[in-house]
C-alpha positions, 0 to 999 in steps of 0.5 A: 906470270913470268916463268923461266925454264932453265935446262941443258942439252946433256941428253934430250930428255931434260930439254924435252921435259922443259919443252913440255912444261913450256908449251903448256904454260905458253898455252895458258897465256903466261910469259915463258922463256927457256934456255941453257943458262951457260949461254949467258956466259958463252954459246960456245961454252954451252955447246961444248958442255952438251957435245962433250956429254953426248960424245961420251954417252954415244961412244964411251957409255961405260965411262958413265957407270964409273962417273955415277959410282964416283958420284954416289961415293962423293955424296957421302962426304961431308962437303959440296961436290965439284959440280956445285963449285963449278956452277958457282962461276955462273952466279954473276951472269945469272944475277944480271939476267934476273935483274933485267928479266924478273921471273915469278918462278924458275923451273929446272929439269936439270941439276946444273941450273939447280946448283946455280940457283942454290949457290945464289941463295946461299949467298943471300941473293934474292931469287924467284921461287925454284922448282926442280923437275927430276927426269929419272926414276931415282934421286941422282947424285948431288940433287940433295945438295941443292936447295929448291923450294919444291922437287917434282919427282916421278912417283909416290914410290920414289919418295923414300929414295929422295928423302933418304938422300936428304931432300925434305919430304915436305918439298916433294911433289909426286906429279911425275915426269912431264911429257908433251901433250902430243904423246897423250894424243888419242890417235890410233895405231892405224891412223899413225901408220897412215900419216907416216906412210907405213904399211897397215898390214905390217908390224913395226919394231921402233928402235932408238938410242935416245935423242943422241942415237947412243948406246948399242943401237947399231948392234941391236939393229943387226941382231933384229935383222937376223932375227926377223929374216924371212918375216915379211910382216915385220919391219924395223924403224930405226930413229937415229936422232942427232947421230947422222953418221949412224943414219948415213950408214943405215941408209947406205946399207939399203936393208929392205927390213930397216927404215932409217929415220934421222932427227924427228919432231914426231916421235909420238906418232912413231911410238903410236904406230909401233907394236914394240919400242926398243930403247935405252932406258932414259927416264923421259923417253920411257915415260913418253912411251908409257904415255903413248901406251906402247910395249917397251923392251929396254936394252943398252942402258948407260950404266947409272941412272938408266940401269935404275930406270930399267929396274923401275919399269920392269919391276912395275911390269911396264917394260921388259929389260934385256941385256945385249948378252941375251938374244935381243931379237928372240926377246923382241919377236916373242913380245911382238906376238904375245898380245896378252903380255903386251896388253898387260904391260900397257895396263901397268903403264896406265896404272903407274904413269901420270899422263897429265904431269905437265899440266899438274906442274903448271898448276903448281907453278901458278899456285907458287907464284900467287903465294909468292906475290903475297910476301 
């Protein structure tokens, strides 16, 4: 089976979801390619789009709240969004690529390529079967203006949200958000600590601002330092992602309570080693943590879909949401020593999160390709 996965680097979650499916398909022996569709026009263009998004999310998160509200307002109007028409410019490049590189199925963990393929379909172009993979626990603006053959959504109780936005119920498949197999590994906390060179006797708070090191992570680290001052059995592991400036600042401070980590391919091990994970509520990172089975404290949400992700997790007992106006260190320390609350949270994560989403999505893609072969 020839499979194409199209994603964009506007936040690491989309690419991580795509990579989870890529690795599973590759393991099964399929011919799989994954790339950002904008690179077909220009690598510089693709990089500029990604960097603009990351810089805005990192430095001006409130702007996303405004954009999200505008998007929700715009989706009520009886015509296509600017996002749809902007992606129309990719039609010729995508058509040329598919003519030279035929695919049986296209999987898309990002809205933009879904808009490209929809544009092509509406122009009567012959395209492979298309599968959209949602990476948030909400139907984000403009998903409803796409016309994919199937939509993979996070959970059964997300169905009505997508249907209410206009996605046909029969196209919805509740497999969940795909995570890499490394997050479902059965390695114990002690084993993870040993492999990472951490102290077996200490409790670790893992904190990250997502792949881009965004949100208010530095403020949260300062609050945590104050809160755990004098607690010799607690340390903070701060994963800075692609935010090298933050990593350099933390290293320069030389705090004995904070272990700075730059970009890492081993987030799964850090999650398993942690007693508590503090993160902004990205859909993918929250799902990865739930698959690992680590207590989650959501803080510093970028307004919009991340706020809704936090609401979903906290309302299902899978995390605790904390606003920065509250005392984040007090909330964290309370959770850290409340074994009952942490065990209950992990139990709810196991109940509501599908650890095998990537495999089920690949099963479905195989079935779709076989079905398509008969037409």
